[in-house]
C-alpha positions in Angstrom: 82.7 181.3 61.5 79.3 181.3 59.9 77.1 179.0 57.8 78.8 179.6 54.5 82.4 180.1 55.7 84.9 177.7 54.2 86.7 177.1 57.5 83.9 174.9 58.9 83.5 172.1 61.4 82.9 169.7 58.5 86.6 169.9 57.7 87.4 167.8 60.7 84.5 165.4 60.2 85.4 164.5 56.7 89.0 163.7 57.7 87.8 161.4 60.5 85.3 159.8 58.2 87.9 159.1 55.6 90.3 157.6 58.1 87.5 155.3 59.2 86.6 154.4 55.6 90.3 153.6 54.8 90.4 151.4 57.9 93.2 153.4 59.4 91.4 154.8 62.5 91.8 151.6 64.6 95.6 151.8 64.1 96.0 155.4 65.3 96.7 156.4 68.9 94.3 159.2 69.8 95.3 161.6 72.5 93.2 163.8 74.7 94.8 167.2 74.9 94.5 170.1 77.4 94.1 173.7 76.3 97.3 175.6 75.8 98.1 177.9 78.7 98.7 181.6 78.5 102.3 181.0 79.4 102.7 178.6 76.5 101.0 181.1 74.1 103.2 183.9 75.4 106.3 182.3 74.0 105.2 183.4 70.6 102.5 186.0 71.0 102.5 189.3 72.8 100.8 189.3 76.2 98.7 192.3 75.2 97.4 190.4 72.1 96.6 187.3 74.1 94.6 189.5 76.6 92.7 191.1 73.8 91.7 187.8 72.3 90.4 186.6 75.7 88.6 189.9 76.2 87.0 189.9 72.7 85.7 186.4 72.9 81.9 186.8 72.8 79.4 185.1 75.1 76.9 185.1 72.3 76.8 186.0 68.6 80.1 186.7 66.8 82.9 189.2 66.7 85.0 189.9 63.6 88.7 190.4 64.1 89.3 191.0 60.4 86.9 190.6 57.4 87.7 186.8 57.2 88.2 185.9 60.8 85.5 185.9 63.4 84.9 184.5 66.9 81.8 182.8 68.3 81.3 181.7 71.9 83.3 178.5 71.2 86.1 179.8 69.1 88.5 180.7 72.0 88.2 177.2 73.5 88.8 175.6 70.1 91.8 177.8 69.4 93.3 177.0 72.8 92.9 173.3 72.3 94.3 173.5 68.7 97.5 175.0 70.1 97.4 172.5 73.0 97.1 169.6 70.5 100.5 170.5 68.9 102.1 170.9 72.4 100.8 167.4 73.3 102.0 165.9 70.1 105.4 167.4 70.6 105.5 165.9 74.1 104.5 162.5 72.8 106.9 162.4 69.9 109.9 163.7 71.9 109.2 161.3 74.8 109.3 158.4 72.3 105.8 157.4 73.1 104.9 157.8 69.4 107.1 158.2 66.3 105.1 161.0 64.7 101.8 162.7 65.0 99.1 164.5 63.0 97.0 167.1 64.7 93.5 167.3 63.0 92.6 170.7 64.5 90.9 173.9 63.7 91.1 176.8 63.6 94.3 176.8 61.6 97.2 178.9 62.9 100.0 179.8 60.5 98.6 183.3 59.6 98.5 184.3 63.3 101.3 186.8 63.8 102.9 187.8 67.1 100.2 190.4 67.7 97.6 190.0 65.0 94.8 187.5 64.2 94.3 187.0 60.4 93.4 184.5 57.8 91.1 182.4 59.9 93.8 182.1 62.6 94.0 183.2 66.2 97.0 181.5 67.8 99.9 180.1 65.7 99.6 176.4 66.5 102.8 175.3 64.8 104.8 178.1 66.3 103.5 177.4 69.8 104.6 173.8 69.3 108.0 174.8 68.1 108.6 177.2 71.0 107.5 174.4 73.4 110.0 172.0 71.9 112.8 174.6 72.4 111.8 175.8 75.8 110.6 172.6 77.6 112.5 169.9 75.8 115.8 171.7 75.4 116.0 171.3 71.6 118.4 173.6 69.8 117.1 173.2 66.2 113.5 172.8 65.0 112.4 173.0 61.3 108.9 174.0 60.2 107.9 172.9 56.7 104.8 174.6 55.3 103.0 173.4 52.2 99.8 175.3 52.6 98.9 177.2 49.4 99.2 180.5 51.4 102.4 181.6 52.9 102.6 181.4 56.7 103.1 185.1 57.4 102.5 184.5 61.1 105.1 181.8 61.4 107.6 184.1 59.6 106.7 187.1 61.8 107.3 185.0 64.9 110.5 183.2 64.0 112.3 185.4 61.4 116.0 185.7 62.4 115.6 183.1 65.1 118.6 180.8 64.5 117.0 177.9 66.4 114.2 177.6 63.8 114.3 177.0 60.1 111.1 177.9 58.2 110.5 176.7 54.7 107.3 177.7 52.8 106.1 176.8 49.3 103.0 178.8 48.3 101.1 180.4 45.4 102.4 183.9 44.6 101.2 186.6 44.1 98.4 185.5 46.5 97.2 186.2 50.0 98.9 187.2 52.2 101.2 188.7 49.5 104.7 188.2 51.2 107.7 189.8 49.7 110.3 187.0 49.2 113.2 189.5 48.8 112.7 190.5 52.5 113.1 186.9 53.8 115.3 186.4 56.8 118.3 184.0 56.6 116.4 181.2 58.3 113.3 181.6 56.1 113.2 179.8 52.8 110.6 181.3 50.4 109.4 179.1 47.5 106.8 181.2 45.6 104.9 179.2 42.9 102.9 180.6 40.0 99.1 180.2 39.8 98.3 177.2 37.6 101.5 175.3 38.4 101.2 171.6 39.2 103.1 169.3 41.6 106.2 169.5 39.5 106.9 173.0 40.8 106.4 171.8 44.4 108.7 168.9 43.9 111.4 171.1 42.4 111.1 173.6 45.3 111.5 170.7 47.9 114.4 169.2 46.1 116.2 172.4 45.3 115.5 174.5 48.4 114.0 172.6 51.3 116.1 169.4 51.4 119.5 171.2 51.0 118.4 173.7 53.8 117.4 170.8 56.0 120.7 168.9 55.5 122.6 172.0 56.4 120.4 172.9 59.4 120.2 169.3 60.9 117.0 169.8 62.8 116.1 167.7 65.8 112.4 167.8 65.1 110.3 168.5 62.0 107.0 170.4 62.3 104.7 170.4 59.3 102.1 173.1 58.5 100.0 170.7 56.5 97.7 172.7 54.3 95.8 170.8 51.5 94.4 173.9 49.7 97.0 173.6 47.0 94.8 170.8 45.6 93.4 171.4 42.1 89.8 171.2 43.4 90.2 173.7 46.2 87.9 176.8 45.7 90.2 179.3 47.4 93.4 178.9 45.3 94.8 178.2 41.9 97.4 175.5 42.1 97.0 172.1 40.5 98.3 169.7 43.1 96.9 166.2 43.6 96.9 163.6 46.4 100.0 162.1 44.8 101.8 165.4 45.4 100.9 165.5 49.1 102.0 161.9 49.4 105.3 162.7 47.7 106.2 165.7 49.9 105.2 163.8 53.0 107.4 160.9 52.0 110.3 163.1 51.4 110.0 164.7 54.8 109.5 161.3 56.5 112.7 160.1 54.8 114.6 163.2 56.0 113.3 162.8 59.5 114.4 159.2 59.5 117.9 160.2 58.5 118.4 163.2 60.8 116.0 163.2 63.8 114.9 159.6 64.6 111.8 160.0 62.5 110.3 162.7 64.8 107.6 164.6 63.0 104.6 166.6 64.2 102.1 167.7 61.5 99.2 170.0 62.1 96.3 170.8 59.8 96.3 174.3 58.2 94.1 174.9 55.1 92.0 172.7 52.7 88.5 173.8 51.8 87.2 171.3 49.2 85.9 168.7 51.6 86.4 165.7 49.3 89.9 166.7 48.3 90.8 167.6 51.9 89.6 164.2 53.2 91.6 162.3 50.5 94.7 164.4 50.8 94.8 164.4 54.6 94.2 160.6 54.6 97.2 159.9 52.3 99.3 162.3 54.4 98.5 160.3 57.6 98.9 157.0 55.7 102.4 158.1 54.6 103.3 159.2 58.1 102.3 155.7 59.2 104.6 154.2 56.6 101.8 152.5 54.8 101.9 154.4 51.5 104.5 153.9 48.7 
């Protein structure tokens, strides 16, 4: 997105480097993934919007879709493979080939609405994966848990009032994209957190809102929008979370998945823009998914 844009290729490199440094990489099953198809994208995005994204993809230079979101000649291919990664992860988890999965992908996706690109996002990766689980695997209930510092307006736009999907989001408020919690649909759990709050507020939101909703909903698969920009070092936000908080919330969701859906979790990377904090936080997240972190 440009030399100084925070959503940079270095985000993936530092996660991979940290997994190697922590000696976890050799114990991970890495999967090659195809690009998402137009049919798979069309389950959650309007066909007209998909066509526009394809038409606007530049052959050289860059094109801005909004002030923060631009495309270069490689962006469309990256976005298609990011969505495709979540689809592949859902297939692997639901087939029983792996217990859970983490999709280290960019661009992120949870701000992409049904017919609008915004917030660095083109296609809603986690929504594409959820729709695939429902349409191709016959699931009846899928839960999406979002701990990115920004509310996933795109995920809410796509699934609001869809009784097959529970969406829980804990985020800084008031803050981009400035959602209005009072307008939440019955299947959307808003947990707005004040700027400056630490992991105590996150833990209270999970204990008081997310876990009771999950117990009532009884999902067959958990999908995580794993944003690490709530970290106290992140330059784009004002929460004071630490690696311990990301470990804790991951452990709670792993425990719930073990109880209700045979441990089936697919996590996909959203935000996180301080590279050192991102690397450490994503690594403890993966380590907890692997059952190696207490």
